[in-house]
All heavy atoms as an XYZ file, in Angstrom:
937
protein
N      31.449      9.963     49.680
C      30.435      9.260     50.367
C      31.023      8.426     51.536
O      30.342      8.244     52.533
C      29.693      8.292     49.471
C      28.648      8.987     48.578
S      27.514     10.071     49.448
C      26.291      8.938     49.984
N      32.245      8.011     51.419
C      32.864      7.232     52.511
C      32.938      8.035     53.791
O      32.658      7.551     54.913
C      34.235      6.721     52.114
O      34.109      5.951     50.893
C      34.861      5.846     53.180
N      33.381      9.290     53.657
C      33.494     10.140     54.841
C      32.138     10.383     55.517
O      32.036     10.319     56.717
N      31.110     10.597     54.679
C      29.762     10.773     55.251
C      29.245      9.501     55.929
O      28.709      9.563     57.021
C      28.768     11.188     54.147
C      27.393     11.418     54.641
C      27.094     12.528     55.416
C      26.364     10.498     54.340
C      25.829     12.743     55.882
C      25.071     10.708     54.834
C      24.801     11.825     55.573
N      29.537      8.351     55.330
C      29.116      7.042     55.922
C      29.844      6.858     57.252
O      29.213      6.468     58.244
C      29.434      5.932     54.957
C      28.981      4.557     55.509
C      29.287      3.483     54.501
C      30.728      3.084     54.646
N      31.133      1.925     53.927
N      31.155      7.157     57.291
C      31.891      7.041     58.548
C      31.314      7.966     59.616
O      31.288      7.647     60.817
C      33.348      7.294     58.301
C      33.997      6.202     57.505
O      33.499      5.077     57.412
N      35.102      6.503     56.871
N      30.948      9.197     59.208
C      30.381     10.192     60.122
C      29.089      9.656     60.728
O      28.862      9.734     61.940
C      30.204     11.517     59.432
C      29.485     12.512     60.283
C      30.065     13.098     61.362
C      28.175     12.871     59.947
C      29.393     14.050     62.112
C      27.465     13.775     60.705
C      28.077     14.360     61.765
N      28.184      9.170     59.885
C      26.863      8.705     60.325
C      27.006      7.477     61.206
O      26.255      7.322     62.182
C      25.983      8.431     59.141
C      25.637      9.713     58.360
C      24.680      7.716     59.528
C      24.872     10.712     59.178
N      27.931      6.591     60.899
C      28.006      5.312     61.631
C      28.929      5.392     62.846
O      29.201      4.374     63.414
C      28.448      4.206     60.656
C      27.479      3.924     59.517
C      28.043      2.846     58.619
C      26.117      3.492     60.103
N      29.411      6.544     63.149
C      30.257      6.658     64.359
C      29.435      6.318     65.591
O      28.290      6.681     65.691
C      30.753      8.096     64.538
C      31.840      8.425     63.469
C      32.161      9.882     63.504
N      33.122     10.189     64.579
C      33.577     11.355     64.835
N      33.128     12.389     64.114
N      34.453     11.549     65.780
N      30.047      5.631     66.500
C      29.364      5.216     67.717
C      28.849      6.358     68.505
O      27.745      6.320     69.069
N      29.592      7.435     68.634
C      29.146      8.584     69.471
C      27.956      9.232     68.879
O      27.089      9.622     69.641
C      30.308      9.600     69.555
C      31.486      9.066     70.331
O      31.392      8.059     71.046
N      32.613      9.696     70.207
N      27.838      9.329     67.595
C      26.698      9.943     67.006
C      25.420      9.157     67.211
O      24.414      9.652     67.558
C      26.930     10.172     65.456
C      25.828     10.890     64.751
C      25.708     12.345     65.292
C      26.122     10.965     63.255
N      25.522      7.861     67.070
C      24.383      6.974     67.309
C      23.991      7.011     68.786
O      22.796      7.142     69.100
C      24.685      5.557     66.843
C      23.598      4.594     67.264
C      24.922      5.505     65.375
N      24.964      6.962     69.672
C      24.676      7.023     71.115
C      23.997      8.351     71.458
O      23.081      8.412     72.278
C      25.953      6.862     71.891
C      26.502      5.474     71.867
C      27.887      5.359     72.480
O      28.373      6.393     72.985
O      28.442      4.257     72.430
N      24.470      9.427     70.862
C      23.881     10.764     71.121
C      22.448     10.813     70.611
O      21.572     11.342     71.313
C      24.732     11.870     70.450
C      24.251     13.271     70.681
C      24.260     13.619     72.175
C      25.172     14.223     69.943
N      22.172     10.264     69.440
C      20.790     10.275     68.903
C      19.882      9.449     69.841
O      18.755      9.903     70.095
C      20.808      9.683     67.502
N      20.329      8.320     70.285
C      19.528      7.507     71.191
C      19.270      8.262     72.485
O      18.169      8.276     73.046
C      20.218      6.151     71.485
C      19.537      5.399     72.594
C      20.207      5.306     70.210
N      20.297      8.925     72.991
C      20.143      9.708     74.238
C      19.118     10.844     74.096
O      18.307     11.059     74.996
C      21.512     10.294     74.645
N      19.122     11.502     72.949
C      18.154     12.573     72.749
C      16.746     12.023     72.668
O      15.814     12.573     73.268
C      18.506     13.382     71.463
C      17.371     14.308     71.045
C      19.785     14.169     71.677
N      16.566     10.920     71.977
C      15.211     10.328     71.841
C      14.740      9.845     73.197
O      13.613     10.140     73.594
C      15.265      9.148     70.823
C      15.531      9.708     69.410
C      13.982      8.348     70.868
C      15.873      8.659     68.405
N      15.573      9.126     73.937
C      15.154      8.643     75.269
C      14.945      9.825     76.182
O      13.992      9.809     76.981
C      16.232      7.675     75.798
C      16.299      6.412     74.958
C      15.922      7.290     77.239
C      15.046      5.587     74.909
N      15.814     10.807     76.113
C      15.646     11.993     76.986
C      14.356     12.732     76.753
O      13.710     13.187     77.696
N      13.948     12.838     75.474
C      12.696     13.495     75.158
C      11.523     12.739     75.743
O      10.594     13.301     76.360
C      12.550     13.632     73.660
O      13.689     14.381     73.155
C      11.274     14.400     73.272
N      11.552     11.432     75.587
C      10.453     10.602     76.128
C      10.485     10.660     77.667
O       9.417     10.695     78.302
C      10.618      9.155     75.712
O      10.521      9.063     74.301
N      11.645     10.631     78.236
C      11.807     10.650     79.692
C      11.321     12.013     80.246
O      10.752     12.049     81.354
C      13.267     10.427     80.073
C      13.508     10.180     81.521
C      12.923      9.052     82.167
C      14.259     11.068     82.255
C      13.188      8.857     83.502
C      14.487     10.866     83.642
C      13.926      9.745     84.232
N      11.474     13.088     79.499
C      11.034     14.394     79.916
C       9.510     14.422     80.119
O       9.029     15.014     81.069
C      11.453     15.481     78.942
N       8.790     13.730     79.271
C       7.353     13.671     79.410
C       6.955     12.929     80.654
O       6.022     13.360     81.359
C       6.735     12.970     78.183
N       7.648     11.880     81.005
C       7.388     11.131     82.246
C       7.663     12.020     83.442
O       6.856     12.071     84.421
C       8.203      9.800     82.293
C       8.072      9.162     83.623
C       7.818      8.902     81.188
N       8.806     12.697     83.432
C       9.153     13.550     84.559
C       8.166     14.713     84.698
O       7.773     15.069     85.825
C      10.599     14.063     84.406
C      10.925     15.132     85.463
C      11.575     12.922     84.539
N       7.754     15.254     83.595
C       6.758     16.375     83.664
C       5.453     15.896     84.294
O       4.898     16.549     85.161
C       6.465     16.912     82.244
O       7.704     17.387     81.663
C       5.446     18.008     82.299
N       4.986     14.707     83.861
C       3.769     14.166     84.503
C       3.946     13.875     86.013
O       3.085     14.196     86.794
C       3.312     12.930     83.752
N       5.132     13.334     86.345
C       5.410     13.046     87.775
C       5.456     14.349     88.530
O       4.988     14.410     89.670
C       6.721     12.279     87.872
C       7.071     11.875     89.277
C       6.379     10.937     89.936
C       8.120     12.552     89.927
C       6.731     10.625     91.277
C       8.439     12.247     91.178
C       7.746     11.238     91.887
N       6.085     15.368     87.937
C       6.213     16.659     88.651
C       4.811     17.259     88.918
O       4.571     17.799     89.964
C       7.079     17.642     87.813
O       8.352     17.039     87.617
C       7.200     18.957     88.494
N       3.961     17.229     87.914
C       2.586     17.740     88.057
C       1.867     16.965     89.174
O       1.170     17.587     90.019
C       1.818     17.674     86.764
C       2.343     18.648     85.715
C       1.661     18.450     84.391
O       0.713     17.620     84.237
O       2.067     19.112     83.390
N       2.050     15.660     89.206
C       1.428     14.837     90.252
C       1.973     15.211     91.605
O       1.252     15.412     92.590
C       1.681     13.345     89.958
C       1.057     12.429     91.002
S       1.494     10.735     90.690
C       3.238     10.730     91.126
N       3.272     15.390     91.690
C       3.950     15.720     92.966
C       3.499     17.123     93.440
O       3.192     17.302     94.633
C       5.440     15.652     92.834
C       6.238     15.901     94.081
C       5.996     14.744     95.112
C       7.737     15.907     93.786
N       3.461     18.084     92.550
C       3.042     19.406     92.916
C       1.581     19.456     93.358
O       1.222     20.160     94.263
C       3.278     20.395     91.797
C       4.749     20.751     91.478
C       4.827     21.630     90.239
C       5.390     21.368     92.673
N       0.764     18.618     92.731
C      -0.645     18.526     93.109
C      -0.715     17.940     94.500
O      -1.513     18.416     95.352
C      -1.341     17.634     92.093
O      -2.687     17.428     92.548
N       0.088     16.910     94.802
C       0.071     16.276     96.108
C       0.548     17.256     97.162
O      -0.004     17.370     98.273
C       0.894     15.016     96.141
N       1.564     18.040     96.831
C       2.094     19.024     97.798
C       0.992     20.075     98.037
O       0.796     20.511     99.190
C       3.386     19.696     97.245
C       4.520     18.726     97.253
C       3.751     20.935     98.044
C       5.783     19.213     96.525
N       0.326     20.493     97.002
C      -0.769     21.517     97.147
C      -1.872     20.966     98.065
O      -2.348     21.681     98.893
N      -2.221     19.685     97.913
C      -3.264     19.145     98.738
C      -2.823     19.024    100.202
O      -3.614     19.227    101.129
C      -3.682     17.769     98.227
C      -4.497     17.869     96.953
C      -5.016     16.467     96.598
N      -5.732     16.525     95.331
C      -7.013     16.783     95.180
N      -7.742     17.034     96.246
N      -7.582     16.824     93.981
N      -1.562     18.651    100.418
C      -1.043     18.534    101.778
C      -0.963     19.853    102.439
O      -1.304     19.969    103.639
C       0.311     17.764    101.759
C       1.020     17.871    103.105
C       0.177     16.340    101.351
N      -0.512     20.836    101.763
C      -0.278     22.155    102.371
C      -1.521     22.993    102.485
O      -1.677     23.820    103.410
C       0.810     22.949    101.667
O       0.348     23.148    100.293
C       2.144     22.242    101.678
N      -2.434     22.868    101.567
C      -3.605     23.731    101.517
C      -4.919     22.990    101.652
O      -5.966     23.618    101.767
C      -3.564     24.465    100.192
C      -4.007     25.924    100.307
O      -4.179     26.409    101.420
N      -4.172     26.516     99.190
N      -4.894     21.690    101.578
C      -6.113     20.967    101.652
C      -6.868     20.871    100.329
O      -7.816     20.127    100.221
N      -6.431     21.614     99.348
C      -7.023     21.535     98.026
C      -5.951     21.679     96.972
O      -4.797     22.090     97.292
C      -8.066     22.603     97.850
O      -7.453     23.867     97.857
N      -6.258     21.335     95.758
C      -5.224     21.395     94.727
C      -4.848     22.839     94.427
O      -5.695     23.711     94.338
C      -5.793     20.756     93.431
C      -4.734     20.514     92.405
C      -5.265     19.634     91.261
O      -6.086     18.777     91.505
O      -4.792     19.874     90.176
N      -3.559     23.071     94.328
C      -3.051     24.401     94.079
C      -2.335     24.399     92.710
O      -1.588     23.517     92.372
C      -2.041     24.809     95.202
C      -1.344     26.141     94.871
C      -2.703     24.854     96.502
N      -2.580     25.454     91.965
C      -1.910     25.626     90.678
C      -0.768     26.554     90.888
O      -0.910     27.790     91.033
C      -2.889     26.199     89.622
C      -2.267     26.257     88.283
O      -1.107     25.932     88.109
N      -3.056     26.659     87.299
N       0.474     26.011     90.909
C       1.649     26.770     91.161
C       1.984     27.733     89.998
O       2.700     28.697     90.207
C       2.841     25.854     91.418
C       2.790     25.207     92.772
C       2.318     23.936     92.888
C       3.255     25.892     93.949
C       2.241     23.328     94.155
C       3.202     25.263     95.152
C       2.678     23.967     95.296
N       1.448     27.506     88.849
C       1.820     28.326     87.700
C       1.198     29.722     87.809
O       1.654     30.658     87.124
C       1.327     27.690     86.397
C       2.180     26.504     85.986
O       3.373     26.463     86.433
O       1.724     25.619     85.266
N       0.215     29.914     88.632
C      -0.389     31.238     88.807
C       0.028     31.927     90.100
O      -0.560     32.931     90.443
C      -1.911     31.125     88.747
O      -2.361     30.267     89.819
C      -2.391     30.567     87.391
N       1.015     31.376     90.787
C       1.484     31.924     92.020
C       2.158     33.246     91.807
O       3.121     33.342     91.043
C       2.453     30.910     92.716
C       2.919     31.241     94.117
C       1.707     31.270     95.047
C       3.898     30.208     94.571
N       1.632     34.320     92.478
C       2.171     35.691     92.274
C       2.293     36.379     93.626
O       1.568     37.288     93.957
C       1.203     36.518     91.429
C       1.185     36.234     89.961
C       0.166     37.165     89.324
C       0.594     37.581     87.977
N      -0.401     38.477     87.339
N       3.287     35.988     94.416
C       3.477     36.740     95.652
C       4.044     38.119     95.352
O       5.052     38.217     94.680
C       4.430     35.875     96.472
C       5.137     35.072     95.470
C       4.202     34.931     94.338
N       3.393     39.150     95.869
C       3.895     40.539     95.610
C       3.762     40.950     94.198
O       4.411     41.891     93.750
N       2.893     40.317     93.450
C       2.670     40.678     92.054
C       3.710     40.143     91.073
O       3.668     40.442     89.909
N       4.656     39.330     91.546
C       5.692     38.770     90.688
C       5.326     37.291     90.373
O       5.136     36.507     91.344
C       7.107     38.829     91.391
C       8.137     38.179     90.539
C       7.482     40.216     91.729
N       5.249     36.970     89.156
C       4.848     35.622     88.751
C       6.073     34.666     88.951
O       7.016     34.702     88.205
C       4.448     35.604     87.287
C       3.918     34.275     86.727
C       2.601     33.893     87.462
C       3.656     34.403     85.240
N       6.007     33.899     90.015
C       7.113     32.980     90.325
C       6.671     31.518     90.162
O       7.521     30.606     90.235
C       7.627     33.176     91.788
C       8.244     34.562     91.881
C       6.582     32.937     92.782
N       5.442     31.262     89.904
C       4.941     29.899     89.758
C       5.622     29.054     88.704
O       6.096     27.956     88.962
N       5.698     29.583     87.473
C       6.392     28.802     86.433
C       7.860     28.472     86.782
O       8.351     27.373     86.511
C       6.333     29.639     85.189
C       5.095     30.495     85.384
C       5.096     30.751     86.896
N       8.529     29.420     87.442
C       9.944     29.200     87.831
C       9.961     28.062     88.886
O      10.794     27.160     88.830
C      10.531     30.455     88.413
C      11.857     30.216     89.036
C      12.986     29.981     88.246
C      12.003     30.209     90.402
C      14.222     29.716     88.828
C      13.251     29.951     90.984
C      14.355     29.709     90.213
N       9.083     28.157     89.888
C       9.061     27.086     90.917
C       8.755     25.701     90.282
O       9.389     24.697     90.628
C       8.071     27.436     91.986
C       8.384     28.603     92.863
C       7.280     28.887     93.856
C       9.680     28.367     93.580
N       7.806     25.705     89.355
C       7.500     24.420     88.684
C       8.692     23.886     87.915
O       9.034     22.714     88.037
C       6.307     24.627     87.732
O       5.214     25.112     88.458
C       5.924     23.323     87.031
N       9.392     24.755     87.195
C      10.575     24.327     86.451
C      11.687     23.898     87.384
O      12.383     22.935     87.106
C      11.021     25.492     85.526
N      11.851     24.583     88.520
C      12.862     24.279     89.494
C      12.629     22.888     90.070
O      13.525     22.025     90.172
C      12.993     25.332     90.584
C      14.029     25.075     91.659
C      15.438     25.123     91.024
C      13.885     26.138     92.721
N      11.383     22.661     90.487
C      11.063     21.336     91.059
C      11.196     20.258     90.012
O      11.732     19.160     90.288
C       9.586     21.350     91.634
C       9.155     19.951     91.971
C       9.541     22.260     92.856
N      10.773     20.520     88.799
C      10.968     19.540     87.692
C      12.421     19.227     87.484
O      12.795     18.070     87.270
C      10.372     20.045     86.404
N      13.272     20.251     87.482
C      14.715     19.995     87.306
C      15.275     19.175     88.448
O      16.041     18.240     88.221
C      15.464     21.355     87.255
C      16.969     21.171     87.275
C      17.634     20.750     86.166
C      17.682     21.474     88.454
C      19.006     20.567     86.178
C      19.025     21.268     88.461
C      19.709     20.847     87.327
N      14.890     19.498     89.694
C      15.444     18.725     90.863
C      14.978     17.310     90.810
O      15.739     16.348     91.096
C      15.014     19.407     92.153
C      15.664     20.764     92.400
C      15.059     21.403     93.659
C      17.200     20.640     92.496
N      13.725     17.073     90.424
C      13.227     15.706     90.289
C      13.946     14.982     89.196
O      14.422     13.831     89.380
C      11.696     15.714     90.049
C      10.972     16.187     91.308
C      11.211     14.339     89.644
C       9.483     16.450     91.061
N      14.141     15.603     88.052
C      14.826     15.001     86.959
C      16.251     14.668     87.329
O      16.742     13.535     87.034
C      14.820     15.919     85.735
C      15.608     15.438     84.507
C      15.000     14.147     83.960
C      15.655     16.478     83.442
N      16.939     15.603     87.994
C      18.340     15.363     88.406
C      18.428     14.209     89.371
O      19.303     13.333     89.299
C      18.926     16.625     88.992
N      17.520     14.143     90.336
C      17.514     13.035     91.281
C      17.214     11.722     90.628
O      17.885     10.681     90.933
C      16.472     13.323     92.387
N      16.241     11.651     89.734
C      15.891     10.423     89.063
C      17.064      9.961     88.197
O      17.465      8.775     88.224
C      14.616     10.609     88.224
C      14.428      9.454     87.278
C      13.422     10.750     89.129
N      17.666     10.877     87.456
C      18.790     10.497     86.588
C      19.939      9.972     87.427
O      20.593      8.944     87.108
C      19.214     11.661     85.706
C      20.573     11.389     85.049
C      18.187     11.914     84.631
N      20.246     10.666     88.553
C      21.357     10.224     89.390
C      21.139      8.884     90.023
O      21.973      8.043     89.924
C      21.654     11.313     90.428
C      22.793     10.900     91.325
C      24.126     10.983     90.848
C      22.619     10.432     92.601
C      25.189     10.594     91.624
C      23.683     10.006     93.391
C      24.967     10.123     92.917
O      25.989      9.752     93.660
N      19.973      8.737     90.694
C      19.738      7.557     91.493
C      19.326      6.324     90.622
O      19.570      5.201     91.003
C      18.716      7.792     92.607
C      19.223      8.705     93.639
C      18.741      9.958     93.815
C      20.238      8.213     94.519
C      19.268     10.775     94.832
C      20.762      9.047     95.514
C      20.251     10.322     95.670
N      18.706      6.541     89.486
C      18.221      5.423     88.693
C      19.011      5.181     87.404
O      18.794      4.192     86.711
C      16.755      5.631     88.373
C      15.841      5.559     89.598
C      15.273      6.694     90.053
C      15.629      4.381     90.228
C      14.486      6.684     91.155
C      14.858      4.331     91.355
C      14.238      5.489     91.848
N      19.925      6.077     87.053
C      20.747      5.872     85.853
C      22.233      5.886     86.235
O      22.929      4.899     85.989
C      20.458      6.941     84.791
C      21.376      6.772     83.588
C      19.023      6.844     84.351
N      22.716      6.962     86.843
C      24.125      7.114     87.080
C      24.659      6.109     88.093
O      25.668      5.412     87.888
C      24.494      8.568     87.510
C      25.903      8.689     87.928
C      24.144      9.540     86.402
N      24.022      5.977     89.243
C      24.463      5.105     90.320
C      24.503      3.637     89.845
O      25.484      2.989     89.941
C      23.653      5.281     91.626
C      23.957      4.193     92.600
C      23.944      6.680     92.187
N      23.344      3.119     89.234
C      23.360      1.736     88.798
C      24.404      1.539     87.674
O      25.046      0.481     87.594
C      21.947      1.490     88.256
C      21.090      2.473     88.960
C      22.004      3.666     89.163
N      24.500      2.490     86.769
C      25.480      2.340     85.677
C      26.909      2.265     86.264
O      27.713      1.422     85.831
C      25.377      3.531     84.716
C      26.475      3.553     83.688
C      26.458      2.695     82.578
C      27.551      4.419     83.808
C      27.446      2.703     81.689
C      28.579      4.425     82.879
C      28.514      3.564     81.778
O      29.510      3.564     80.879
N      27.241      3.121     87.201
C      28.578      3.106     87.806
C      28.826      1.761     88.511
O      29.938      1.197     88.392
C      28.742      4.270     88.796
O      28.448      5.508     88.080
C      30.121      4.335     89.353
N      27.873      1.288     89.273
C      28.041      0.038     89.956
C      28.179     -1.133     88.973
O      29.052     -2.001     89.151
C      26.880     -0.241     90.905
C      26.907      0.650     92.111
C      25.764      0.322     93.059
C      25.815      1.269     94.258
N      24.642      1.002     95.168
N      27.379     -1.148     87.941
C      27.460     -2.227     86.935
C      28.791     -2.162     86.196
O      29.429     -3.157     85.934
C      26.293     -2.144     85.947
N      29.228     -0.934     85.838
C      30.506     -0.783     85.161
C      31.679     -1.292     86.024
O      32.564     -1.981     85.555
C      30.730      0.679     84.789
C      31.910      0.961     83.953
C      31.934      2.454     83.593
C      33.353      2.923     83.606
N      33.487      4.343     83.485
N      31.643     -0.933     87.300
C      32.705     -1.372     88.217
C      32.680     -2.895     88.400
O      33.721     -3.515     88.541
C      32.630     -0.688     89.557
C      32.928      0.806     89.484
O      33.573      1.206     88.455
O      32.570      1.546     90.427
N      31.464     -3.444     88.425
C      31.368     -4.897     88.618
C      31.785     -5.701     87.383
O      32.504     -6.674     87.512
C      29.908     -5.239     88.997
C      29.704     -6.732     89.210
C      28.301     -6.971     89.626
N      28.078     -8.435     89.766
C      26.949     -9.011     89.833
N      25.866     -8.306     89.810
N      26.829    -10.313     89.939
N      31.327     -5.299     86.220
C      31.564     -6.071     85.014
C      32.825     -5.649     84.275
O      33.374     -6.430     83.532
C      30.345     -6.012     84.065
C      29.129     -6.655     84.672
C      28.051     -5.911     85.019
C      29.130     -8.035     84.891
C      26.894     -6.478     85.545
C      27.991     -8.618     85.435
C      26.842     -7.873     85.760
N      33.262     -4.460     84.444
C      34.459     -3.930     83.811
C      35.322     -3.243     84.815
O      35.451     -2.009     84.796
C      34.101     -2.988     82.662
C      33.217     -3.602     81.624
C      31.874     -3.264     81.603
C      33.728     -4.436     80.693
C      31.029     -3.821     80.648
C      32.883     -5.013     79.737
C      31.567     -4.698     79.675
N      35.958     -4.011     85.700
C      36.742     -3.331     86.759
C      37.902     -2.586     86.152
O      38.475     -2.968     85.120
C      37.249     -4.514     87.659
C      37.087     -5.705     86.790
C      36.004     -5.426     85.785
N      38.301     -1.515     86.814
C      39.390     -0.720     86.331
C      40.699     -1.467     86.484
O      40.910     -2.200     87.458
C      39.506      0.627     87.152
N      41.530     -1.370     85.471
C      42.802     -2.047     85.480
C      43.702     -1.376     86.542
O      43.677     -0.166     86.702
C      43.483     -1.960     84.119
C      42.764     -2.705     83.039
C      43.445     -2.602     81.712
O      44.667     -2.279     81.687
O      42.781     -2.897     80.694
N      44.472     -2.198     87.253
C      45.354     -1.621     88.233
C      46.389     -0.670     87.594
O      46.821     -0.945     86.484
C      46.055     -2.787     88.917
C      45.858     -3.933     87.994
C      44.619     -3.620     87.165
N      46.689      0.371     88.285
C      47.640      1.353     87.731
C      48.987      0.683     87.602
O      49.489      0.075     88.566
C      47.685      2.603     88.647
N      49.568      0.743     86.457
C      50.818      0.151     86.179
C      51.873      1.257     85.961
O      51.631      2.423     86.132
N      53.028      0.808     85.572
C      54.089      1.753     85.243
C      53.782      2.380     83.903
O      53.481      1.689     82.920
C      55.458      1.007     85.176
O      55.621      0.253     86.389
C      56.603      1.952     84.992
N      53.911      3.707     83.811
C      53.678      4.359     82.536
C      54.682      3.831     81.481
O      55.789      3.369     81.820
C      53.952      5.814     82.826
C      53.798      5.986     84.285
C      54.168      4.631     84.867
N      54.260      3.849     80.226
C      55.043      3.260     79.112
C      56.462      3.893     79.055
O      57.436      3.212     78.837
C      54.283      3.413     77.822
N      56.536      5.199     79.217
C      57.836      5.866     79.088
C      58.793      5.440     80.238
O      59.968      5.189     80.038
C      57.717      7.366     78.999
C      56.979      7.982     80.191
O      56.323      7.220     80.913
O      57.064      9.208     80.346
N      58.258      5.299     81.422
C      59.053      4.863     82.560
C      59.487      3.386     82.384
O      60.637      3.038     82.676
C      58.311      5.043     83.901
C      59.099      4.536     85.070
C      58.043      6.547     84.120
N      58.570      2.579     81.938
C      58.858      1.177     81.694
C      59.940      1.034     80.637
O      60.872      0.184     80.800
C      57.640      0.381     81.286
N      59.920      1.877     79.605
C      60.970      1.847     78.569
C      62.300      2.259     79.125
O      63.328      1.597     78.854
C      60.546      2.751     77.388
C      61.539      2.838     76.244
C      61.687      1.438     75.596
C      61.102      3.818     75.188
N      62.310      3.266     79.952
C      63.572      3.704     80.544
C      64.149      2.624     81.496
O      65.359      2.436     81.513
C      63.367      5.013     81.316
C      63.123      6.246     80.446
C      62.735      7.443     81.288
C      64.386      6.541     79.602
N      63.268      1.945     82.236
C      63.722      0.882     83.103
C      64.273     -0.246     82.309
O      65.311     -0.896     82.678
C      62.555      0.356     83.964
C      62.163      1.386     85.084
C      60.931      0.915     85.862
O      60.246     -0.041     85.414
O      60.642      1.551     86.885
N      63.670     -0.565     81.124
C      64.179     -1.634     80.294
C      65.544     -1.267     79.752
O      66.457     -2.104     79.702
C      63.184     -1.838     79.109
C      63.522     -3.010     78.235
C      62.486     -3.205     77.151
O      61.309     -2.891     77.342
O      62.888     -3.745     76.122
N      65.721     -0.025     79.343
C      67.035      0.427     78.836
C      68.069      0.307     79.958
O      69.183     -0.118     79.714
C      66.937      1.859     78.268
C      66.073      1.873     77.026
C      68.325      2.437     78.007
C      65.716      3.292     76.543
N      67.703      0.723     81.141
C      68.610      0.667     82.307
C      69.034     -0.818     82.524
O      70.191     -1.116     82.708
C      67.947      1.218     83.533
C      68.802      1.120     84.768
C      68.044      1.242     86.042
N      67.119      0.146     86.175
C      66.019      0.186     86.910
N      65.700      1.256     87.594
N      65.216     -0.849     86.962
N      68.026     -1.711     82.523
C      68.370     -3.126     82.731
C      69.197     -3.736     81.650
O      70.146     -4.511     81.939
C      67.043     -3.914     82.883
C      66.257     -3.503     84.114
O      66.846     -2.901     85.023
O      65.026     -3.765     84.136
N      69.008     -3.253     80.413
C      69.861     -3.789     79.292
C      71.270     -3.244     79.450
O      72.236     -4.007     79.175
C      69.278     -3.310     77.955
C      68.030     -4.067     77.449
C      67.444     -3.410     76.243
C      68.387     -5.512     77.187
N      71.436     -1.989     79.869
C      72.769     -1.473     80.101
C      73.484     -2.239     81.225
O      74.661     -2.493     81.144
C      72.692      0.025     80.384
C      72.378      0.929     79.223
C      72.157      2.347     79.662
C      73.439      0.850     78.161
N      72.758     -2.533     82.267
C      73.347     -3.286     83.373
C      73.770     -4.686     82.887
O      74.822     -5.175     83.279
C      72.322     -3.467     84.513
C      72.250     -2.335     85.458
C      71.297     -2.723     86.608
C      71.115     -1.561     87.555
N      70.157     -1.897     88.618
N      72.923     -5.287     82.090
C      73.268     -6.635     81.579
C      74.457     -6.639     80.640
O      75.212     -7.639     80.611
C      72.075     -7.210     80.788
N      74.714     -5.532     79.979
C      75.890     -5.410     79.104
C      77.167     -5.095     79.898
O      78.236     -4.945     79.352
C      75.654     -4.370     78.036
C      74.638     -4.716     77.005
C      74.382     -3.638     76.015
O      74.926     -2.542     76.139
N      73.586     -3.940     75.035
N      76.995     -4.922     81.184
C      78.190     -4.622     82.036
C      78.438     -3.155     82.226
O      79.455     -2.779     82.808
N      77.579     -2.331     81.765
C      77.738     -0.901     81.961
C      77.286     -0.472     83.353
O      76.753     -1.296     84.099
N      77.620      0.668     83.741
C      77.205      1.172     85.022
C      76.144      2.212     84.855
O      76.079      2.941     83.844
C      78.396      1.784     85.784
O      78.876      2.908     84.973
C      79.487      0.799     86.043
N      75.247      2.271     85.769
C      74.186      3.280     85.717
C      74.623      4.450     86.530
O      75.137      4.327     87.657
C      72.867      2.706     86.243
O      73.058      2.233     87.578
C      72.364      1.539     85.383
N      74.405      5.657     86.026
C      74.752      6.834     86.783
C      73.822      6.980     87.946
O      72.651      6.624     87.909
C      74.578      8.003     85.735
C      73.662      7.450     84.698
C      73.849      5.986     84.686
N      74.380      7.485     89.051
C      73.545      7.733     90.223
C      73.281      9.194     90.311
O      74.143     10.078     89.983
C      74.282      7.224     91.507
O      75.530      7.899     91.572
C      74.441      5.703     91.474
N      72.145      9.517     90.837
C      71.763     10.928     90.953
C      72.286     11.545     92.220
O      72.633     10.974     93.158
C      70.243     11.023     90.947
């Protein structure tokens, strides 16, 4: 049971579950917004509401694909501009990246070199 408890309580699993729940709810909002946007585009271009789902130029049903493509582009733009950009700015502001330092192995070698120098030894030159 301990292993199962550790699996369930892992931070990544909980974060993933929250992301799926929020993503599902957000998809409904984006779908409604996409329908509204497509309706507005139809009114602007044709003067009346157009149903893109029945669009068949040359007998090929392309309407559902166009609707899905527009929905994807809207979703990607919303996620990028309203989630990714603010998150990145907040992360940089509140948790700035640590300055790049000397890697641990190089620092250890430098420490060994300095100790050898302090003992009176000579360091080999390349």
